[in-house]
N, C-alpha and C positions, 0 to 999 in steps of 0.2 A: 087669783088662780094659781095654785101650786103646780109647777111643772118640773119634772125630773128629766135631766139630760143623762141618758144612759149610753155609755160608750163601750163597745165590745172591742177588746184588744187582744192580740196574740203577743207573747213575749218575742222580742226581736232577736231570736236565736238562729245562727246559721243552720240551714237545712230544714228549719221549721217555719220561718216567716218568709213571705214573698217568694214561694218556691217557683212560681212561673217566671220569675226574673233570673233564676239561677243559670239558665243556658247562656245568657249574655253577660251577667255580672259575677257569676260564681256565688257560692253560699255566703261568703263574707260580705260581698258587695250587696247582695239582695237583703241581707240582714241590716246592713247600714242604711239602706233606703227605708226599710221598715221602721228603724229607730228614728230616722229623721221625720217621717210622717207621724209617728206616735208622739214624738215631742211636740210637734206643731199642733196636733189635735188637742193634746192635754193643755197646752198653753192657752189655746183659744177657748177651751171649755172653762179653764180657771178664771179667765178674764171676763167671761160672759156673765151678765146679770141674770142668773137663773136660780130658781128656788133651791134646787138640789142637784148635785153631781154624783153619779155613780159610775165607777169603772169596773167592768165585768171582764175578768182576766181568764186567759187560757194559756198554759195550764194554771193550776192553782198558784196563788201568790207565794206560797212557800217554795215553789220551784226555783232553783238557782238562776234560771233565765231572767228573773226579775230583779236580781240583786243590784245590777248596775243602772236600773231605771229609776230616775228621780221623779216621783209623782208629786205634783203640787199639793199644797194644803187644800182642804175643802172637799176631798173626794171620799166617798164611802166605797170600800173595796169589797167585791163579791166574786165568787167563782162562776164562770159561765155554765159549768156542769157538762154532762155528757150529751150526746146526740148530734144530729146534723144541724146545719145552720138554722133551718126552720124550727126545730125543736128548741134550740137555744134562744132564738129570738122570741118565741112564744113564752118561754119561761121568764126571760128578762122583762118582757112587756107586762106580764101578769104581776110579777113581783114589784115592778116599778109603779104600776097603777094602784097597788094596794095602799100606798100612802100618799098618792098624788092625784091631781085632777087630770093630768095629761103626761105623756112621756114623749121625749124625742130620742129616737134610736139612731146611733151613728157608729160607723166603724172608724178605722184610722187610715183609710186609703185615700181620702179626698184631699187634693192639694189646695182646694178652695176653702178649707175649714178656717173660719175666722170667728172671733167673738160676736161680731156683728151678724154673721150668718145665723148662729144659734139664737141670738136675741130676736132676729127677724122671724125665724121659724116659730119661736115661742109666741110671738105676738099674733101670728096668723092662726096658731092653734087655739088661741082664745076665742076666735071668731068662726072656726070651722071644726068639724068632727075629726078631720085628718089633714095632714100636710105631707106632701111628697115632693122632694127635690130629685128629679131624675139624674142619672149619671149618663155621660156621653156614650158609654158602652151598652146602654139599654137597661141597666139595672137602676138602682136608686142609691143615692149617697146619704140621704137623710129622710127619715120617716117619722111623722108625728101622729100620735093617736090619743084620743080622749077616752076610748074604751077598747077592750080586747075582743077580737073575734078570730077563732082558729083558722078560718078560710084564708086569712092573710098570710099564713105561714106554712100551711100544709099543702102537699102535692105541688110544690113550686119547683120549676126547673132552674135551681140556683146556678149561678155562674154562666147564665146564658143571656142573650140580648132581649129576651122576652119578659124578664122578671118585672121591670118597671111597668110595662103596659098591662100585664096580668094583674099586678097588685092594684093599679089604678082602676081597672075594670071591676075587680072584686069589691073595692071600696064603694064604687058607684052602685054595684048590685045590692049592697047593704042599705042603700038609700042615704048614705052619709054625705055631707058636704065636704069637699076636698079642695084645698088650695094647692095648686101645682106651681112650684117654684122654678127658678132658672135651672138650666142644665149645668151640672157640675162635672169636674174631671177627677176620675179615680186613677190611681197607679196600680194596675193589675198585670198587664202584659208588657213585653219589651217595647212595643210601639207607643205605650203611654209615657215612656220616660221623657218624651219631648216636653211634657208639662211639669217636669220636676223642678225646674227653676222657679216656678211659681211658689213653691214651698219655702223659698228663701225669705219671702216677704210675709210676715205674720201679723201685719197691721190690721 
């Protein structure tokens, strides 16, 4: 079964990345955290035994914000394109599934990103229609799908504590089987910084 790991990433530019951390870290500090998490996620993805890896960037890769970012070999680069998060996730999902049997969707906020996590999720996707690893804040850190349905991304209250539960309910309403993974930790708000030391261990 061919599975594509699609990672959505923002350039780690001061004032653009991790803006909710700026009040406590400043623009440069917030961008440094974004860069640390981006590097960890890309390393984990590069080490994972996955059929295909795609990095979906914002802004476009030609933007100067990407010049200092070293992207490991083995990634196909694509632009996220315009629209809100739901529109971009829908686009990424449809394009990823056009050449694969399944897609794993990940951002770069999760301190628990490991090659083993991506491989585990891919394994469960072979046996289920969907895979969802919830985030401690109520969202989700990793979503796997074997087919696309617009209800999973439209009219969603993004950046709220309801996203994970609503997504899971919509998956079940479609009649799809879903594997629910362990709760993972994202770095979004200042209170989440207590988890940042976990990003030092990328084993």
